C-alpha positions as CSV (number, residue, x, y, z in Angstrom):
1,M,61.9,19.1,-28.1
2,K,65.2,17.2,-28.3
3,A,66.3,18.9,-25.0
4,L,63.0,17.8,-23.3
5,G,63.5,14.2,-24.6
6,I,67.1,14.1,-23.2
7,L,65.8,15.5,-19.9
8,V,63.2,12.8,-19.6
9,I,65.7,10.1,-20.3
10,L,68.1,11.5,-17.7
11,F,65.4,11.6,-15.0
12,N,64.3,8.1,-15.8
13,L,67.9,6.8,-15.7
14,I,68.4,8.4,-12.3
15,F,65.2,6.9,-11.0
16,A,66.2,3.5,-12.4
17,Q,69.6,3.8,-10.8
18,E,67.9,4.4,-7.4
19,I,65.9,1.3,-7.8
20,K,69.0,-0.8,-8.8
21,S,70.7,0.5,-5.6
22,D,68.2,-1.6,-3.6
23,S,70.0,-4.9,-3.2
24,S,66.7,-6.7,-2.5
25,A,65.3,-5.7,-5.9
26,L,66.4,-8.4,-8.3
27,N,64.1,-6.8,-10.9
28,P,63.7,-3.0,-11.1
29,L,59.9,-3.4,-11.4
30,N,59.7,-5.5,-8.2
31,L,60.0,-2.4,-6.0
32,L,57.0,-0.8,-7.7
33,K,54.9,-4.0,-7.3
34,R,55.8,-4.2,-3.6
35,Q,54.9,-0.6,-3.0
36,N,51.6,-1.1,-4.8
37,L,52.1,2.3,-6.5
38,L,51.6,1.4,-10.1
39,Y,50.3,-2.1,-10.0
40,S,46.9,-3.5,-8.9
41,A,46.5,-6.7,-6.8
42,G,46.4,-8.7,-10.1
43,E,49.7,-7.1,-11.2
44,N,48.0,-5.1,-13.9
45,W,49.7,-1.9,-14.9
46,I,47.9,1.3,-13.6
47,P,49.1,4.4,-15.5
48,P,50.0,7.5,-13.4
49,S,47.1,9.9,-13.1
50,L,48.6,13.0,-14.8
51,P,50.4,11.8,-17.9
52,S,48.6,11.4,-21.1
53,E,50.8,8.6,-22.4
54,S,52.7,5.8,-20.8
55,E,54.9,3.1,-22.0
56,C,57.3,0.7,-20.5
57,I,60.3,-0.7,-22.3
58,S,62.8,-3.5,-21.4
59,G,66.4,-3.1,-20.7
60,G,66.1,-2.6,-16.9
61,C,64.6,0.9,-17.2
62,C,61.0,1.8,-16.9
63,L,60.1,4.9,-18.9
64,M,57.1,7.0,-18.1
65,P,55.9,10.6,-18.8
66,L,57.5,13.3,-16.8
67,G,54.5,14.3,-14.6
68,G,53.9,10.7,-13.4
69,F,57.6,10.3,-12.6
70,F,57.6,13.4,-10.4
71,I,54.5,12.2,-8.5
72,M,55.8,8.8,-7.7
73,R,59.3,10.0,-6.9
74,E,58.0,12.6,-4.5
75,A,55.6,10.0,-2.9
76,L,58.6,7.7,-2.2
77,K,60.7,10.5,-0.8
78,Q,57.9,11.7,1.5
79,E,56.9,8.2,2.6
80,V,53.2,8.8,1.6
81,P,50.9,6.3,3.2
82,L,50.1,3.5,0.7
83,E,46.4,3.7,1.3
84,S,46.4,7.3,0.0
85,L,47.7,6.0,-3.4
86,Q,45.1,3.2,-3.8
87,P,42.2,3.8,-6.2
88,A,39.0,4.8,-4.4
89,V,35.5,3.8,-5.6
90,K,32.4,5.7,-6.2
91,P,29.2,3.8,-5.4
92,K,26.4,3.6,-7.9
93,F,24.0,1.0,-6.5
94,S,24.0,-0.9,-3.2
95,I,21.8,-3.5,-1.5
96,G,21.7,-4.3,2.2
97,I,20.0,-6.2,5.0
98,S,19.4,-5.0,8.6
99,Y,17.8,-5.9,11.9
100,S,16.2,-3.3,14.1
101,P,15.0,-3.9,17.7
102,G,12.9,-1.1,18.9
103,I,10.9,0.3,21.8
104,A,7.4,1.4,20.5
105,L,4.3,3.0,22.0
106,T,1.4,0.5,22.2
107,G,-1.2,3.2,21.6
108,G,-4.4,3.6,23.7
109,A,-6.1,0.3,22.7
110,L,-3.3,-2.2,23.5
111,V,-1.9,-0.6,26.7
112,G,-1.1,-3.2,29.3
113,P,-3.0,-3.6,32.6
114,Q,-2.9,-0.6,34.8
115,V,-2.3,-1.3,38.5
116,P,-4.0,1.0,41.0
117,G,-1.6,3.1,43.0
118,L,-1.8,5.3,46.1
119,G,-1.6,8.7,44.5
120,I,1.5,7.8,42.4
121,P,1.2,5.4,39.5
122,P,3.5,2.4,40.0
123,P,6.4,1.9,37.5
124,E,4.7,-1.0,35.8
125,N,2.0,1.3,34.6
126,V,4.6,3.3,32.7
127,L,6.2,0.2,31.2
128,A,2.7,-1.0,30.1
129,L,2.7,2.0,27.7
130,F,5.5,0.5,25.6
131,Y,6.5,-2.8,24.0
132,L,9.5,-4.3,22.3
133,N,9.3,-4.6,18.5
134,N,11.4,-6.5,16.0
135,R,12.0,-5.5,12.5
136,V,14.1,-6.8,9.5
137,E,14.6,-4.8,6.3
138,I,16.1,-5.4,2.8
139,D,17.0,-2.1,1.1
140,A,18.3,-1.0,-2.3
141,Q,19.9,2.4,-2.9
142,Y,20.7,4.3,-6.0
143,H,23.5,6.8,-5.5
144,F,23.2,10.1,-7.5
145,D,26.7,11.0,-6.4
146,S,29.1,10.5,-3.5
147,H,26.7,12.1,-1.1
148,W,23.0,11.7,-2.1
149,A,21.2,8.4,-2.4
150,L,17.6,7.3,-3.0
151,G,16.5,4.2,-1.1
152,I,13.6,1.7,-1.5
153,D,13.1,-0.8,1.3
154,G,10.9,-3.7,2.2
155,G,10.5,-4.6,5.9
156,Y,8.8,-7.1,8.2
157,M,7.9,-6.4,11.9
158,W,6.6,-8.9,14.5
159,V,5.7,-8.8,18.1
160,K,3.7,-10.7,20.8
161,L,1.8,-8.9,23.5
162,N,0.5,-10.7,26.6
163,G,-2.3,-9.6,28.9
164,R,-3.8,-7.0,26.5
165,N,-7.5,-6.6,25.9
166,P,-8.6,-8.7,22.9
167,W,-11.4,-6.3,22.1
168,F,-14.0,-9.0,21.3
169,S,-16.4,-10.7,23.7
170,P,-19.3,-13.2,23.9
171,R,-22.3,-12.1,21.9
172,D,-25.1,-13.3,24.3
173,T,-25.6,-11.8,27.7
174,L,-27.8,-12.7,30.6
175,E,-29.0,-10.8,33.6
176,N,-26.7,-10.9,36.6
177,E,-23.9,-12.5,34.7
178,V,-20.3,-11.8,35.6
179,K,-17.5,-11.9,33.0
180,S,-14.0,-12.8,33.8
181,L,-11.1,-12.7,31.3
182,R,-8.3,-15.3,31.7
183,T,-5.5,-15.8,29.1
184,T,-5.2,-13.1,26.5
185,F,-2.5,-12.3,24.0
186,W,-1.8,-10.6,20.6
187,E,0.4,-11.7,17.8
188,I,1.0,-8.9,15.3
189,S,3.0,-9.1,12.0
190,T,3.4,-6.2,9.6
191,F,4.7,-5.9,6.1
192,C,6.0,-2.4,5.2
193,G,7.4,-0.6,2.2
194,L,9.6,2.5,2.5
195,I,11.1,5.1,0.3
196,G,13.6,7.7,1.5
197,L,16.5,10.0,0.7
198,S,19.8,10.0,2.6
199,Y,22.9,12.2,2.7
200,R,26.3,10.6,3.2
201,F,29.3,12.6,4.6
202,V,32.9,11.7,5.2
203,N,35.2,13.7,7.4
204,G,38.6,11.9,7.9
205,K,37.8,8.6,9.5
206,R,34.2,9.7,10.3
207,M,31.8,8.3,7.9
208,G,28.1,8.9,8.5
209,Y,24.7,9.5,7.0
210,I,21.4,11.1,7.8
211,G,18.1,10.5,6.0
212,G,14.3,10.2,6.2
213,G,11.3,9.2,4.2
214,L,7.8,7.6,4.1
215,E,6.5,4.1,4.9
216,Y,3.3,2.2,4.2
217,N,2.1,-0.6,6.5
218,I,-0.1,-3.7,6.1
219,A,-0.7,-5.3,9.5
220,E,-2.0,-8.8,10.2
221,A,-3.0,-9.6,13.8
222,L,-4.3,-12.4,15.9
223,S,-6.0,-11.7,19.2
224,H,-6.7,-14.6,21.7
225,G,-9.2,-14.3,24.5
226,E,-10.7,-16.6,27.1
227,W,-13.8,-15.8,29.2
228,V,-15.5,-17.5,32.1
229,I,-19.1,-16.3,32.7
230,Y,-20.7,-16.9,36.1
231,Y,-24.4,-17.0,36.7
232,P,-26.5,-17.0,39.9
233,A,-26.6,-20.3,41.7
234,D,-30.2,-21.1,40.8
235,Y,-29.6,-20.8,37.1
236,F,-30.2,-24.0,35.2
237,P,-28.7,-26.0,33.5
238,S,-25.3,-24.7,34.5
239,D,-23.9,-21.8,36.5
240,T,-20.7,-21.2,34.4
241,I,-19.9,-21.0,30.7
242,E,-16.5,-20.8,29.2
243,Y,-15.6,-19.1,25.9
244,T,-12.3,-19.5,24.1
245,G,-11.4,-18.2,20.7
246,K,-9.2,-16.2,18.4
247,A,-10.0,-13.2,16.1
248,F,-8.1,-12.5,12.9
249,R,-7.7,-8.9,12.1
250,W,-6.2,-6.7,9.4
251,G,-5.0,-3.0,9.4
252,R,-3.2,-0.6,7.1
253,G,-1.7,2.8,7.4
254,G,1.6,4.7,7.1
255,G,4.0,7.0,8.7
256,V,7.4,8.8,8.5
257,F,10.8,8.0,9.7
258,M,14.2,9.6,10.2
259,N,17.6,8.0,10.9
260,I,21.1,9.0,11.6
261,G,24.1,6.7,11.8
262,F,27.5,5.8,10.6
263,F,29.1,3.2,8.3
264,R,32.5,1.4,8.4
265,P,34.0,-0.5,5.4
266,I,34.7,-4.2,6.2
267,T,35.9,-5.1,2.8
268,K,36.2,-3.2,-0.5
269,R,32.5,-4.0,-1.2
270,I,30.9,-4.6,2.2
271,S,30.3,-2.1,5.0
272,L,28.8,-2.2,8.5
273,N,25.9,0.2,9.1
274,I,24.6,1.3,12.5
275,A,21.9,3.9,12.9
276,W,19.2,5.2,15.3
277,T,15.8,5.5,13.7
278,V,12.9,7.6,15.0
279,R,9.6,6.4,13.6
280,Y,6.0,7.7,13.7
281,S,3.9,4.9,12.1
282,L,0.3,3.6,12.5
283,A,-2.0,1.0,10.9
284,K,-5.8,1.3,11.4
285,E,-8.0,-1.8,11.5
286,Y,-10.4,-2.2,8.6
287,E,-11.3,-5.9,8.6
288,W,-11.7,-8.8,11.0
289,K,-12.9,-12.3,11.4
290,L,-14.4,-13.3,14.8
291,P,-15.5,-16.6,16.4
292,P,-19.3,-17.4,15.8
293,W,-20.2,-16.6,19.4
294,A,-18.3,-13.3,19.5
295,V,-18.9,-9.7,18.8
296,L,-16.3,-7.0,18.1
297,D,-16.0,-4.4,20.9
298,K,-14.3,-1.9,18.7
299,P,-11.7,-1.6,15.8
300,I,-8.3,-0.5,17.0
301,T,-5.2,1.2,15.7
302,Y,-1.8,-0.5,15.8
303,S,1.1,1.7,16.7
304,F,4.7,1.2,15.6
305,T,5.8,4.7,16.7
306,G,9.1,4.6,18.7
307,L,12.9,4.4,18.7
308,Y,14.8,1.7,16.8
309,L,18.4,0.7,16.7
310,K,19.3,-0.4,13.1
311,V,22.3,-2.8,12.5
312,G,23.1,-4.1,9.1
313,F,25.4,-4.8,6.2
314,T,25.6,-3.2,2.8
315,Y,27.0,-4.6,-0.4
316,I,28.2,-1.8,-2.8
317,M,28.2,-2.1,-6.6
318,F,30.6,0.4,-8.1
319,K,30.1,3.0,-10.8
320,K,33.7,3.7,-11.6
321,Q,37.1,4.1,-10.0
322,T,38.3,7.5,-9.0
323,N,41.3,8.8,-7.1
324,K,40.7,9.6,-3.4
325,G,40.1,13.3,-2.9
326,E,38.5,13.6,-6.4
327,K,35.1,15.4,-6.2
């Protein structure tokens, strides 16, 4: 035991002498602080990872257990990158916010006007099958470990569609009348709740994730329609009647989604997330409120099925600090 104690003192004296040989180190501990090896940003002492005990005494010599001395000495000799010696963090709980523009299928009821073509449908007929959707989400994730996480999200979607059939019309009809639709549009907003599971993977500088889950939708819609009804010239008292009104409608439903993306740390707690999301999601109409003069042509189903680009930021709350490379 005495021989081991003498050996430790000799090693530490040699190491202290190397520090003193640096003319820029007025204090032997300054070099350690500049290298960020054993001190945090707040200049708090971080004990080496292997030793079971550590103590530092005055007198120009910093004593430490033998294992920690070898690790630090070898790191200095090999010029190990400083970031590899910094403490890593293991996430436990995170919250985030994101925006997702998307291209979605309108579904059969809200397809845009189809233009007659000569044998081949014109391109605008294909474009009328889709619409641009907007979506924002706030999510919270519980991390089981460094790979698996359970997420619960709340989202809001909104869109305006012009020139789509309002699916309600004037109640009264007369013989020989001719109906003509003028201005029509839809405003659809949807509140959605999501639950999903994701898997995170890190391979060098590549940090990504893949996941999927279920969602539930509550849709609120407003459809606006204007009609001009023409009658034969001998009709009295008028040969035209105009109807203008809005219908308020509600739908609900659900779907599934899958996303794949990557994340990049911006700060120690905030990361940038970008992902592609494929979604199959619907909401079927179950209630509506019409103008007094109108009748519902048919209930419809709202479609949010499509491809979305998700861009957002995540704030990570940490469980504990671990050394990089620790499982």
